VOGU-3710 file (C-alpha; in Angstrom, 3 decimals, decimal comma):
1> mynllfipqk> 8,671/75,337/166,285  9,841/76,468/169,722  8,583/75,433/173,089  7,812/78,923/174,403  4,431/78,330/176,136  4,623/76,779/179,486  1,454/76,121/181,655  1,969/75,606/185,258  0,710/72,187/186,480  -1,782/73,801/188,901
11> ikeksmkppl> -3,387/75,856/186,114  -3,747/72,719/184,023  -5,731/71,032/186,759  -8,216/73,832/187,145  -11,389/74,242/184,899  -10,745/76,692/181,945  -12,992/79,769/182,990  -13,738/82,424/180,175  -11,173/84,892/181,409  -8,542/82,427/181,605
21> kslyiviail> -9,320/81,193/177,910  -8,870/84,841/176,775  -5,480/84,989/178,498  -4,493/81,759/176,683  -5,695/83,200/173,186  -3,375/86,293/173,830  -0,407/84,007/174,897  -1,020/81,891/171,825  -1,088/84,962/169,619  2,081/85,900/171,343
31> fysiasvysq> 3,750/82,544/170,903  2,845/82,554/166,969  4,243/86,024/166,728  7,606/85,062/168,360  7,833/82,028/166,224  7,344/84,018/163,026  10,038/86,434/164,263  12,354/83,425/164,831  11,720/82,217/161,257  13,217/85,353/159,971
41> qlyvganyhp> 16,723/84,040/160,573  19,515/82,760/158,444  21,620/80,023/160,091  25,318/79,708/159,530  27,441/76,768/160,838  29,150/73,618/160,472  28,800/69,737/160,490  30,722/68,703/163,601  31,829/65,280/164,634  32,779/65,225/168,416
51> hddknpekik> 32,687/61,580/168,345  36,108/61,451/166,580  37,788/62,841/169,646  35,837/63,019/172,791  38,459/65,344/174,430  36,281/67,856/176,278  39,058/70,640/176,077  39,338/70,388/172,272  35,507/70,354/171,907  35,227/73,405/174,072
61> kdiqlmkdag> 37,894/75,020/171,896  36,063/74,159/168,847  32,744/75,586/170,068  34,490/78,805/171,271  35,890/79,174/167,707  32,302/78,668/166,296  30,833/81,101/168,645  33,703/83,750/167,631  32,769/83,218/163,932  29,136/83,967/164,652
71> ftvvrmghla> 28,040/80,437/163,923  24,344/79,686/165,133  23,845/76,015/164,238  25,797/72,768/164,177  24,631/69,455/162,627  26,100/66,340/164,585  25,341/62,597/165,071  25,108/61,689/161,407  27,052/58,315/160,488  27,481/57,665/164,263
81> wdsyepsegk> 25,013/55,006/165,496  27,547/52,991/167,483  28,952/56,343/169,190  25,568/56,279/171,294  24,820/52,453/170,965  28,205/50,822/171,092  26,605/47,392/171,824  22,988/46,010/171,673  20,774/47,835/174,006  23,985/49,778/175,825
91> fdfgwfdkvm> 23,294/53,459/175,267  26,000/55,923/176,056  24,580/59,441/175,931  26,699/60,858/178,928  29,744/62,234/176,770  27,169/63,798/174,213  25,052/65,517/176,906  27,739/67,849/177,694  28,314/68,707/174,129  24,652/69,650/173,775
101> ewmndagikv> 24,913/71,705/176,949  28,148/73,543/175,913  26,597/74,133/172,452  23,439/75,702/174,210  25,702/77,866/176,428  27,414/79,243/173,236  24,096/80,012/171,742  24,411/77,463/168,983  21,427/75,459/167,874  21,674/71,718/167,077
111> ildiairpap> 20,475/69,571/164,210  20,804/66,007/165,862  20,788/63,351/163,048  19,201/60,122/163,939  22,062/58,009/162,226  19,887/54,886/161,391  22,530/54,329/158,593  25,095/52,884/158,518  24,159/50,286/160,813  26,733/49,056/163,536
121> iwlhhkypsi> 28,832/46,152/162,856  27,429/44,401/165,721  24,089/44,350/164,179  25,378/43,216/161,000  26,991/40,239/162,710  23,902/39,384/164,698  21,629/39,532/161,715  23,353/38,705/158,329  20,238/39,278/156,496  20,877/43,071/157,083
131> nitdasgnml> 23,996/42,673/154,694  23,716/43,705/151,051  23,424/40,911/148,730  24,541/41,818/145,108  22,754/41,021/141,897  25,070/37,807/141,419  23,990/36,472/144,783  27,072/37,398/146,727  26,589/38,586/150,331  28,913/41,673/150,949
141> ypnhrymedi> 30,705/42,599/153,981  29,713/46,049/155,119  33,184/47,585/154,594  31,613/51,007/153,311  28,891/53,058/154,575  25,047/52,521/153,525  25,690/48,773/153,106  22,545/47,565/154,947  19,108/46,392/153,278  16,898/49,007/154,953
151> gdpmyqkyal> 13,781/46,851/154,307  15,050/43,918/156,368  12,691/43,681/159,288  15,411/43,115/161,915  17,307/45,988/160,682  14,076/48,221/160,977  13,320/46,891/164,300  16,711/48,007/165,710  16,876/51,237/163,545  13,569/52,293/165,202
161> iyadsltkhy> 14,667/51,349/168,930  17,763/53,499/168,348  15,563/56,400/167,053  13,329/56,091/170,028  16,062/56,068/172,626  17,863/59,021/170,946  14,816/61,220/170,482  13,483/60,525/174,074  16,805/61,524/175,507  17,303/64,729/173,747
171> anypallafg> 13,729/65,834/173,072  13,858/68,627/175,683  17,391/69,746/175,479  17,338/73,627/175,049  19,988/73,418/172,286  17,950/71,090/169,942  16,690/72,558/166,810  15,771/69,559/164,847  16,287/65,888/164,313  17,826/64,694/161,208
181> idnesgdgpi> 15,995/61,803/159,636  18,568/59,646/158,092  21,280/60,882/155,700  21,481/60,594/151,844  18,638/57,975/151,677  18,965/57,412/148,014  22,726/56,408/148,299  23,972/52,892/148,928  23,530/49,778/147,009  20,256/47,866/146,454
191> sysetarerf> 20,094/44,403/148,013  19,210/41,373/146,027  18,999/38,973/148,935  16,395/36,131/149,323  14,710/37,805/152,003  14,445/41,041/149,720  12,981/38,803/147,101  10,517/37,509/149,522  9,392/41,095/150,374  9,147/41,898/146,693
201> vtwlkkkytt> 6,766/39,032/146,291  4,593/40,178/149,094  4,481/43,747/147,517  3,519/42,316/144,069  0,796/40,167/145,627  -0,703/43,203/147,248  -0,448/45,248/144,142  -1,807/42,702/141,540  -3,646/40,011/143,650  -3,498/37,405/140,992
211> vdnlnkawag> -0,734/35,898/138,775  -3,012/36,689/135,703  -2,958/40,465/136,562  0,867/40,143/137,198  1,498/38,310/133,759  -0,682/41,035/132,034  1,262/43,880/133,612  4,665/42,320/133,142  3,956/40,958/129,322  4,560/37,466/130,512
221> qrwsrkindf> 3,757/35,997/127,131  6,954/37,634/125,841  10,097/35,409/125,559  8,489/32,587/127,694  8,490/34,599/130,794  4,982/33,629/132,090  4,792/33,327/135,849  2,577/30,460/137,059  3,085/31,130/140,853  4,177/34,124/142,809
231> qevgfpvsgs> 7,138/32,265/144,169  8,573/32,048/140,723  9,200/35,815/140,762  12,807/36,690/140,677  14,670/39,931/140,518  14,723/41,827/137,105  18,480/42,040/137,474  20,810/39,112/137,392  24,385/39,623/137,613  25,116/42,289/134,924
241> itgapervld> 22,031/41,300/132,891  18,942/43,534/133,193  15,427/42,245/132,577  12,341/43,752/130,927  11,394/47,429/131,583  8,115/46,523/133,332  9,615/44,339/135,830  12,550/46,796/136,572  9,962/49,627/137,043  7,989/47,571/139,598
251> frrfvsdein> 11,089/46,568/141,386  12,285/50,138/141,776  8,865/50,960/143,019  9,218/48,420/145,632  12,537/49,723/146,596  11,350/53,260/146,735  8,410/52,223/148,802  10,540/50,548/151,433  12,751/53,668/151,833  9,736/55,908/152,042
261> qllfkvihvv> 8,047/53,584/154,753  11,205/53,628/156,942  11,458/57,416/156,663  7,794/57,658/157,725  8,468/55,376/160,669  11,317/57,525/162,046  9,358/60,746/161,770  6,562/59,081/163,570  8,993/58,279/166,579  10,219/61,926/166,468
271> ntnapnaftn> 6,674/63,420/166,405  5,838/61,127/169,333  8,846/61,876/171,503  9,657/65,415/170,505  6,622/67,147/169,094  8,173/70,482/169,033  11,498/69,649/166,979  11,691/70,352/163,433  12,362/67,349/161,232  15,004/67,695/158,489
281> tnawyyspmk> 16,961/65,229/156,090  19,855/65,686/153,578  17,638/64,347/150,738  19,935/63,018/148,183  17,244/60,947/146,670  18,537/60,978/143,187  21,763/59,246/143,860  22,417/56,941/141,092  22,727/54,054/143,399  19,166/54,007/144,750
291> yfdyskmays> 17,195/56,753/143,281  13,827/56,797/144,837  10,480/58,759/144,705  11,010/61,368/147,449  7,929/63,278/146,172  5,889/61,187/148,575  7,702/62,645/151,496  7,888/66,367/150,199  4,091/66,219/149,525  3,240/64,868/152,970
301> gkmtregagf> 4,479/67,844/154,740  5,961/65,546/157,507  9,564/66,783/156,637  9,285/70,183/158,081  12,525/71,317/156,743  13,541/69,947/153,531  17,377/69,842/153,161  20,339/68,902/150,878  24,025/68,824/150,559  25,160/71,962/148,429
311> ypgnslitnw> 28,244/70,835/146,534  28,862/73,325/143,606  32,526/72,204/143,054  35,581/74,247/143,770  35,267/76,972/141,121  34,771/80,588/141,465  34,511/81,575/137,788  32,179/78,771/136,509  28,514/78,569/137,418  27,445/75,011/136,149
321> gvmnalfgis> 28,219/73,627/139,531  26,152/76,139/141,461  23,222/75,721/138,914  23,397/71,969/139,622  23,238/72,451/143,271  20,349/74,916/143,117  18,512/72,668/140,849  18,906/70,122/143,717  17,199/72,352/145,962  14,352/72,709/143,676
331> riqfettnpf> 13,944/69,055/143,024  13,927/68,214/146,629  11,685/71,284/147,814  8,905/70,501/145,287  6,046/72,771/146,247  6,807/72,855/149,999  6,637/76,584/151,215  8,668/75,957/154,371  12,409/77,328/154,425  14,973/75,210/152,993
341> wctefttmtt> 18,011/73,791/154,942  21,327/73,097/153,174  22,577/70,922/156,092  25,783/70,287/154,212  27,630/72,935/152,398  30,910/72,894/150,496  34,315/73,540/152,028  37,011/71,407/150,419  39,582/73,174/148,127  37,179/75,702/147,002
351> vpnsirksay> 38,442/79,061/145,523  38,486/81,885/147,807  35,079/83,662/147,671  33,367/80,668/145,802  31,632/79,453/149,106  30,332/83,038/149,708  29,246/83,279/146,058  27,175/79,905/146,618  25,720/80,932/149,864  24,178/84,081/148,260
361> aslmygnqmv> 23,060/82,188/145,278  21,287/79,739/147,538  19,137/82,249/149,296  17,356/83,215/146,062  15,821/79,587/146,066  14,535/79,749/149,652  17,518/78,576/151,495  17,677/79,434/155,286  21,083/77,583/156,412  24,435/77,305/155,215
371> cgwtwqsmwa> 26,058/74,491/157,308  29,482/73,746/156,057  30,729/70,207/155,659  32,805/69,981/157,368  34,112/71,439/160,533  37,501/69,765/160,809  39,608/68,171/157,992  38,998/64,298/158,705  41,632/62,357/160,556  40,735/58,830/159,406
381> geeqylegmv> 38,350/56,713/157,662  36,750/56,963/154,074  36,784/60,810/154,142  40,125/61,512/155,652  41,535/63,565/152,947  38,372/65,905/152,950  39,288/69,207/154,017  37,193/71,369/156,306  37,279/74,967/157,812  39,786/73,695/160,516
391> dwdgipnrky> 42,914/71,854/159,462  44,164/68,419/160,794  45,851/70,067/163,729  42,824/72,170/164,902  43,890/75,596/163,530  41,384/77,437/161,459  42,143/78,124/157,856  40,871/80,578/155,041  37,583/78,749/154,642  36,889/79,298/158,461
401> neykkiatef> 37,292/82,998/157,766  35,072/82,802/154,643  32,295/81,329/156,742  32,786/83,856/159,420  32,292/86,542/156,770  29,114/84,798/155,605  27,759/84,771/159,206  28,587/88,317/159,645  27,004/89,633/156,478  23,843/87,218/156,842
411> kkiekffpyk> 23,145/88,868/160,246  22,734/92,124/158,595  19,966/91,017/156,151  18,510/87,828/157,964  15,302/89,719/158,985  14,328/89,750/155,231  14,908/86,064/154,833  14,250/83,336/153,953  12,901/84,276/150,597  9,705/82,757/149,568
421> pkpevglafs> 9,506/81,997/145,937  6,200/82,784/144,134  6,275/80,872/140,985  3,767/80,852/138,086  5,488/78,106/136,272  5,507/74,300/137,113  8,047/71,814/135,950  6,896/68,149/136,125  8,941/65,605/137,893  8,071/61,877/137,543
431> fpsqiasssf> 9,872/59,063/139,458  8,615/56,138/137,164  9,551/58,158/134,150  13,200/58,594/135,372  13,266/54,922/135,877  11,661/54,165/132,385  13,720/56,736/130,534  17,032/54,852/131,612  17,372/53,456/128,057  16,731/56,851/126,279
441> perhdeqlqa> 19,443/59,082/125,087  18,341/61,775/127,440  16,880/60,837/131,046  13,799/62,530/132,205  15,659/64,487/134,904  17,929/65,832/132,390  15,251/67,261/130,465  13,702/68,538/133,653  16,984/70,287/134,524  16,970/71,826/130,873
451> cwnlfyyrnm> 13,580/73,357/131,684  14,706/74,581/135,189  17,706/76,242/133,544  15,424/78,365/131,343  14,042/80,094/134,495  17,396/80,266/136,187  18,682/82,309/133,447  15,628/84,696/133,513  15,731/84,968/137,355  12,350/83,724/137,756
461> danvveisrs> 10,941/81,265/140,181  9,689/77,822/138,882  8,454/74,922/140,992  9,471/71,253/140,414  5,973/69,532/140,718  4,808/65,950/140,865  1,645/66,400/138,759  -0,617/63,627/140,255  -0,015/65,207/143,755  -0,155/69,027/142,752
471> slnykllfvp> -3,014/71,458/142,520  -1,311/72,786/139,558  -1,949/76,342/140,462  0,127/77,797/137,624  -0,183/79,749/134,339  2,392/77,495/132,548  3,322/73,761/133,005  6,224/71,944/131,410  6,034/68,315/130,905  9,666/67,186/130,137
481> gvavmdkata> 10,076/63,752/128,976  7,493/62,386/131,252  7,547/58,888/129,773  5,159/57,028/132,016  1,600/58,442/131,767  -1,018/57,204/134,170  -4,528/58,085/134,157  -4,495/60,375/137,234  -1,589/62,371/135,773  -3,206/62,671/132,290
491> nkirkfvqng> -6,519/63,756/133,849  -4,627/66,389/135,817  -3,036/67,801/132,622  -6,285/67,457/130,738  -8,168/69,577/133,175  -5,273/72,016/133,537  -5,516/72,803/129,909  -9,281/72,633/129,597  -9,675/75,323/132,594  -7,223/77,727/130,641
501> gtvvmtsnsa> -3,646/76,611/131,404  -0,951/76,310/128,977  1,204/73,252/128,851  4,507/72,389/126,908  5,324/68,799/126,466  8,671/67,534/125,115  9,760/64,250/123,435  9,740/60,937/125,216  6,671/61,926/126,953  3,503/59,765/127,415
511> ivdstgqvfk> 5,273/56,803/125,651  4,349/54,000/128,274  1,347/53,381/130,629  1,678/52,931/134,358  2,807/49,323/134,012  5,659/50,635/131,724  4,360/49,298/128,495  4,189/51,295/125,253  0,569/52,570/124,605  -1,051/50,606/122,020
521> ttrpgllsdv> -3,209/53,579/121,175  -2,355/56,809/119,553  0,386/58,825/121,284  0,933/60,886/123,259  -0,811/58,152/125,335  -4,207/59,350/126,954  -3,531/63,006/125,716  -3,380/62,835/122,052  -6,457/64,755/121,577  -5,474/67,414/124,072
531> fgirlggyee> -2,326/67,894/121,960  -3,943/67,417/118,654  -1,433/65,322/117,224  -0,315/61,494/116,380  3,075/60,452/117,254  4,057/57,780/114,895  7,541/57,123/116,304  10,984/58,691/115,921  14,118/58,810/113,585  17,613/58,892/114,431
541> tetmneisrk> 19,158/62,157/113,490  22,601/60,852/112,503  21,388/58,487/109,884  18,714/60,829/108,568  21,573/63,293/108,117  22,928/61,020/105,276  20,119/62,899/103,191  20,396/66,275/104,828  19,728/69,079/102,317  22,383/71,022/104,207
551> sfkgkkielt> 24,973/68,268/104,367  24,783/68,027/108,112  26,472/65,378/110,018  26,109/63,655/113,323  23,335/64,991/115,693  23,112/68,521/114,025  19,658/69,599/112,895  18,032/73,118/111,930  14,420/74,100/112,568  12,374/77,078/111,900
561> ykgkvigtes> 10,017/78,621/114,575  7,581/81,141/113,321  10,190/82,077/110,642  13,093/82,071/113,097  15,957/79,843/112,239  17,361/77,632/115,170  20,394/75,417/115,093  20,621/72,672/117,593  21,375/68,873/118,197  19,382/65,840/118,911
571> vrfdiidpkg> 19,829/62,127/118,750  16,405/61,568/117,870  13,331/63,461/116,670  9,692/62,683/116,759  7,592/62,044/113,689  4,456/64,410/114,438  1,189/63,923/112,376  -1,045/66,793/113,284  -4,564/66,075/113,758  -5,852/69,343/114,375
581> akvlgsltsl> -2,981/71,030/115,891  -1,393/73,979/114,248  2,428/73,541/113,040  4,552/76,347/114,641  7,981/74,903/113,811  9,497/72,501/111,326  12,706/70,753/110,916  14,270/72,119/107,726  17,704/70,582/107,292  16,591/67,071/106,398
591> dkdypiitsn> 15,313/65,717/103,054  12,036/67,413/103,687  10,283/69,502/106,194  9,026/67,685/109,378  6,544/69,175/111,866  8,411/69,447/115,180  6,594/72,171/117,205  2,798/72,212/117,387  0,021/74,110/119,268  -3,538/72,887/119,745
601> kygkgraiyv> -6,413/74,828/121,395  -8,232/72,515/124,046  -10,944/74,079/126,112  -9,907/77,437/127,530  -6,239/76,557/127,085  -3,667/75,103/124,707  -1,165/72,402/124,661  2,193/72,861/122,856  4,278/69,791/121,836  8,004/69,885/120,900
611> glpangpvln> 9,306/66,880/119,216  12,700/67,164/120,608  14,186/66,796/124,066  14,116/69,994/126,188  17,027/72,341/125,526  17,538/76,045/125,722  17,947/77,000/122,039  14,536/75,329/121,093  12,530/76,344/124,111  13,802/79,919/124,682
621> pivdelidel> 11,818/81,653/121,929  8,698/79,642/122,899  9,318/80,617/126,571  9,656/84,347/125,857  6,401/84,375/123,974  4,551/82,613/126,704  5,788/84,760/129,407  4,407/87,841/127,579  1,197/86,309/126,511  0,279/84,661/129,799
631> gikkgpnvps> 1,330/87,730/131,737  3,782/85,846/133,986  5,835/88,203/136,204  9,360/88,493/134,921  12,537/88,722/137,067  14,282/91,762/138,110  15,792/93,834/135,267  19,382/93,066/135,313  22,303/92,314/132,811  23,346/88,910/131,644
641> gvmarqidkn> 25,346/87,229/134,364  23,508/88,570/137,424  21,377/86,631/139,550  18,423/88,465/141,185  15,281/88,368/143,291  12,997/90,822/144,631  12,681/89,920/148,184  9,738/92,069/148,878  8,286/95,493/147,825  11,482/97,588/148,659
651> hflylnvtge> 14,332/95,026/148,948  16,447/93,213/145,993  19,084/90,611/146,390  21,668/90,694/143,670  24,732/88,339/142,737  27,232/89,089/140,143  28,320/85,485/138,933  30,818/86,787/136,341  34,339/88,065/136,373  33,283/91,584/135,110
661> pkeipmtgks> 31,694/94,563/136,779  27,933/94,680/136,229  25,789/97,899/136,274  22,411/97,563/137,651  19,642/99,804/136,462  18,022/101,547/139,248  15,423/104,496/139,324  15,669/106,717/142,252  17,696/106,436/145,485  18,524/103,250/147,167
671> ksvlfdknys> 20,744/101,868/150,031  23,195/99,000/150,269  22,150/97,137/153,451  25,214/94,852/152,993  27,816/97,585/152,598  26,208/100,627/153,995  26,245/102,733/150,862  23,816/104,950/149,356  22,927/105,154/145,608  21,121/107,947/143,690
681> snftiapyep> 20,585/105,934/140,467  22,324/103,024/138,782  25,024/101,150/140,880  27,756/98,770/139,939  28,427/95,157/141,608  32,122/93,930/141,476  32,791/90,552/140,055  31,500/87,572/141,991  30,015/89,942/144,607  26,703/90,114/146,028
691> efietk> 24,531/93,209/146,756  21,285/93,713/148,863  19,437/96,764/148,153  16,765/98,663/149,802  14,857/101,156/147,641  13,589/104,468/148,949
//
């Protein structure tokens, strides 16, 4: 939002008469109209670190280079708490005030990160409890970034003081676009200190109230692990030894809650001090270090611009890296309809034109910002060998020119963006299922991405959803390996199908209840009647292939789906006992036929179960049928290897991600907005090139 409406103090003091109210209504409409126009913008820029060298002449030269490149945004301040507070309570903003002013003079907006991590060394020294303690009980010196226990009360106290001081100081600076709320919150080690254990005990008391409830949830009767007093609770990880799944799940929920609570506190500070500023973060919540449940933040709406680091790798000719990075956008955005910001975007040693290729690909997933990491190749520290748009001596390189080209081209098409996806398909994400699936051959988010890939290849929108928080306003819902099934989620799925929706569930779903214990009842837990099946267990493919009728080895299996033979691989497969469901597909390569795909009518809808982990070969024929049967809108008609979206009634964005020219079918005349060409019918897109078409 932009602070475009200023009310003179004298007018404020007078009573609001009817004519003046009418005037205010007109002004308000004008304000929202201007804000709407402002949102039709694509930002291109860089992550900039003026604290590395506070030389005013160098900074001015850098800003001029940015302006010459057509940059409209910079992200600054991240990882730099002690550049603004070099010692306790001694804030130094003067040097940075000038940088903010120079950016504004150049017409460049600023995302100012509130760098609450890493904490300054002076704070670690004053309060050692902030330090990370490993699972063996060793307190670790903070010799790397993100080595603070973010749940520690003293850490949070000082982090919020810093956030308050920074946001108050820069709230009204005209260059300010947004405050960044932390950076990569899922990264950094978990602390196993005594103070962390005490906080965990407090969390457990609040959740379970009594020790008896805790023992029931944690299966305390097993292996003499009964808890007689909350103070006997320890961590579920001791050195290299990991404990029971129920305890691990609760501990990771506790860690996740602490991260979210701090993020919400920082956002509250921003909203109090700078209510007109956007809030944004580089939400790498799925880092393997400290994977947490970001869906709470995404569904709160308080992060007004979701964001990510977009790192597709260095290759031009391969697309897996781009797909992984695009999946990163989807899994952070969830169902948010606000524009997305890639507040970090690759530079490194990328092959020429690969950054541009990735930039256009990101537009098809609602991205509004391409902010390169980083402006200058680093001089020192952990990332001193990372390369930017400007070499170590300050001279621009080919990546600077590529970003300049992106900025120039984006200016031609920005009034049609950011793209707003209109998905009719939901893909279920579940944080507890990700934690619970750690011992499975395929983790939950791997199955989720396999389902996401189905729609990437079809140029169709699909939302990642957290079922218990979602209205499920979709025609088709995938439940890929959602291992933990709580009552709220099960009820949502049940009502979705009952009211006419179609759900596809894959193996490793609805195995355990909300505590992490395997259902004692018929599985899929809480939903066996909806799917019309009983899951008795699973078999290991490799050992079962000892009696394969086709002499298969290893993980290889074959199935038939409605008479079509499909070859695939899987470590395991489910033993499905149909209880009213119709068998649509069976494994046919083992000693006998095993039901593997079933469909059950329930209410007005249907529930399809696939007894294998989500993968393309198995799900593709099912998806094609469901798209037609459910009337789901298909993506643009393009050859394989072309990404495409229909932006509005008359505009289409294309990207050839292959090394071969691709002919795009087109009826009637059209115009290339990007390259100022006119087409009378079909047209061809060169290898790795974009095209933005206006039909006539």
